TORMIDREN-565594 format. One record per residue (C-alpha): residue in one letter; x, y, z. Coordinates in steps of 0.5 Angstrom, whole numbers, plus 500, padded with zeros to 3 digits. Example, Ala and Ser with C-alpha at 12.3 -4.5 7.8 and 13.67 -1.06 7.14 Angstrom:
<atoms>
r | x | y | z
a | 525 | 491 | 516
s | 527 | 498 | 514
</atoms>
This chain:
<atoms>
r | x | y | z
m | 575 | 880 | 261
a | 576 | 875 | 267
s | 571 | 878 | 272
k | 566 | 878 | 266
t | 568 | 870 | 266
i | 567 | 870 | 273
d | 560 | 873 | 273
m | 558 | 869 | 267
l | 560 | 863 | 272
r | 556 | 865 | 278
n | 550 | 866 | 273
e | 550 | 859 | 270
l | 552 | 856 | 276
p | 548 | 859 | 282
v | 549 | 858 | 289
q | 543 | 859 | 293
q | 544 | 861 | 300
e | 540 | 861 | 306
s | 540 | 863 | 313
l | 541 | 859 | 319
v | 539 | 860 | 326
l | 541 | 855 | 331
s | 538 | 853 | 338
g | 538 | 848 | 343
e | 532 | 845 | 340
v | 535 | 841 | 335
p | 542 | 837 | 336
t | 547 | 841 | 332
g | 555 | 839 | 331
l | 560 | 844 | 329
v | 566 | 841 | 324
l | 572 | 845 | 323
v | 576 | 843 | 318
d | 584 | 844 | 318
i | 584 | 851 | 321
v | 591 | 850 | 322
n | 597 | 854 | 322
g | 600 | 851 | 316
f | 594 | 853 | 312
c | 592 | 859 | 315
t | 598 | 863 | 318
v | 602 | 867 | 314
g | 609 | 864 | 313
a | 607 | 858 | 317
g | 609 | 853 | 311
n | 608 | 851 | 304
l | 601 | 852 | 303
a | 600 | 857 | 308
p | 599 | 864 | 305
v | 605 | 869 | 304
a | 601 | 875 | 306
p | 595 | 877 | 310
d | 589 | 874 | 306
k | 582 | 877 | 307
q | 578 | 871 | 305
i | 582 | 866 | 310
s | 582 | 871 | 316
g | 575 | 872 | 315
m | 574 | 865 | 315
v | 578 | 864 | 322
d | 574 | 870 | 325
e | 567 | 867 | 323
s | 570 | 860 | 325
a | 572 | 862 | 332
r | 566 | 866 | 333
l | 562 | 860 | 332
a | 567 | 855 | 336
r | 566 | 860 | 342
v | 558 | 860 | 342
f | 558 | 852 | 342
c | 563 | 852 | 347
e | 559 | 857 | 352
r | 553 | 852 | 350
n | 557 | 846 | 351
w | 555 | 843 | 344
p | 559 | 838 | 341
v | 565 | 841 | 336
f | 569 | 836 | 332
a | 576 | 839 | 329
f | 580 | 836 | 324
l | 587 | 838 | 324
d | 591 | 836 | 318
s | 598 | 832 | 320
h | 602 | 828 | 316
h | 608 | 824 | 317
p | 615 | 827 | 314
d | 616 | 821 | 309
i | 609 | 820 | 307
p | 608 | 825 | 301
e | 601 | 827 | 299
p | 601 | 829 | 291
p | 600 | 833 | 288
y | 601 | 838 | 294
p | 608 | 839 | 297
p | 610 | 837 | 304
h | 605 | 841 | 309
c | 602 | 841 | 316
i | 608 | 836 | 318
a | 606 | 832 | 325
g | 609 | 835 | 331
t | 610 | 842 | 328
d | 606 | 848 | 329
e | 604 | 847 | 322
s | 599 | 842 | 324
k | 596 | 846 | 330
l | 590 | 850 | 331
v | 591 | 857 | 329
p | 591 | 861 | 335
a | 584 | 864 | 335
l | 582 | 856 | 336
q | 587 | 854 | 341
l | 582 | 855 | 346
l | 579 | 848 | 344
e | 584 | 844 | 346
n | 582 | 844 | 353
e | 574 | 844 | 352
p | 570 | 838 | 354
n | 565 | 839 | 349
v | 571 | 838 | 343
t | 574 | 832 | 340
l | 580 | 833 | 336
r | 582 | 829 | 330
c | 589 | 829 | 327
k | 588 | 826 | 319
d | 593 | 825 | 314
c | 589 | 825 | 308
i | 585 | 830 | 304
d | 578 | 827 | 307
g | 577 | 827 | 314
f | 571 | 822 | 314
l | 576 | 817 | 311
g | 582 | 820 | 316
s | 577 | 818 | 322
i | 577 | 811 | 320
e | 581 | 807 | 326
k | 585 | 800 | 325
d | 579 | 796 | 327
g | 575 | 799 | 322
s | 571 | 804 | 327
n | 570 | 811 | 325
v | 571 | 816 | 330
f | 567 | 821 | 327
v | 561 | 817 | 326
d | 561 | 815 | 333
w | 561 | 822 | 335
v | 555 | 824 | 331
k | 552 | 818 | 334
t | 554 | 819 | 341
n | 551 | 826 | 341
r | 545 | 824 | 336
i | 546 | 830 | 332
k | 541 | 832 | 327
i | 545 | 838 | 323
i | 552 | 838 | 322
l | 555 | 845 | 321
v | 561 | 845 | 317
v | 567 | 851 | 316
g | 574 | 851 | 314
i | 579 | 850 | 309
c | 579 | 849 | 303
t | 572 | 850 | 301
d | 573 | 846 | 294
v | 578 | 841 | 297
c | 578 | 838 | 304
v | 571 | 841 | 306
l | 568 | 839 | 300
d | 571 | 832 | 300
f | 569 | 831 | 307
v | 562 | 834 | 306
c | 561 | 829 | 300
s | 563 | 823 | 304
t | 559 | 825 | 310
i | 553 | 826 | 305
s | 554 | 819 | 302
a | 554 | 816 | 309
r | 548 | 819 | 311
n | 544 | 817 | 305
r | 547 | 809 | 306
g | 544 | 810 | 313
f | 551 | 810 | 317
f | 548 | 816 | 322
p | 540 | 815 | 324
s | 540 | 822 | 327
l | 543 | 826 | 322
e | 538 | 830 | 317
d | 542 | 836 | 314
v | 550 | 837 | 313
v | 550 | 845 | 312
v | 556 | 849 | 309
y | 557 | 856 | 312
s | 560 | 860 | 306
h | 563 | 865 | 310
g | 566 | 860 | 315
c | 570 | 857 | 309
a | 576 | 859 | 305
t | 581 | 857 | 299
f | 588 | 858 | 298
d | 592 | 862 | 293
l | 596 | 859 | 288
p | 596 | 863 | 281
n | 597 | 860 | 275
d | 604 | 864 | 274
v | 607 | 861 | 280
a | 604 | 854 | 279
r | 608 | 853 | 273
t | 614 | 854 | 276
i | 613 | 848 | 281
p | 613 | 841 | 278
g | 607 | 837 | 278
a | 603 | 843 | 281
i | 596 | 845 | 279
a | 594 | 852 | 279
h | 589 | 854 | 284
p | 587 | 861 | 284
q | 583 | 865 | 290
v | 582 | 871 | 285
y | 574 | 873 | 284
e | 573 | 867 | 289
l | 573 | 862 | 283
m | 575 | 856 | 287
h | 571 | 858 | 293
h | 564 | 858 | 289
i | 566 | 852 | 285
g | 567 | 848 | 292
l | 560 | 851 | 294
y | 557 | 849 | 288
m | 559 | 842 | 288
a | 557 | 841 | 295
k | 550 | 844 | 294
g | 550 | 839 | 288
r | 551 | 833 | 293
g | 546 | 835 | 297
a | 549 | 840 | 302
k | 545 | 846 | 304
v | 549 | 852 | 304
v | 548 | 858 | 308
s | 551 | 865 | 308
e | 549 | 867 | 315
v | 549 | 863 | 322
a | 545 | 866 | 328
f | 544 | 863 | 335
g | 537 | 863 | 338
c | 535 | 863 | 345
</atoms>
């Protein structure tokens, strides 16, 4: 019954996906959203998978593949790292990705980025990385990164498709439409480079204030992609590199 409902959802809310071929002719920036241990590494925290998770491990593999090529070609990379003060909650979520712990660090496959000159790392203490890039003086580190590199295409990967990825994509598109980025043309979400976490309903009911977030049938992943496309993002299922 559930699988039939999901099939009906996909038919009624289709997400048309394209292919993307990148070359040095069009300035492109890679944005990695929260690919940290606290969301991706088994047993690393309250929002980390409790067992090996195929969707999350596939996302990490694809994100690492892209990151390696971007670094080899010295193309700009911007990585958000979820990082929270232990005494400042982020409801409705339990404490997670506490600053200064391994939870808030990049997964092992991406730790190579910490020493790459083309990479900008940004710790954020909120869901939306665009808002998390605002400094006390009102400037925005992410906006400055796009402008400095004259980026025309932003390629977005990370976790969670329907939470941090979606919020960042929506804010970035709104900012582009308002003229914050003179050079920016497209915001592209790579479906196989994104993933969601799994909080089944039967588990959520045992946690005060928690909201179910099932990963089964890629339901929330599909909804996140659909919402991003509805806001103006392009969604692709394949990313390749030209000469």
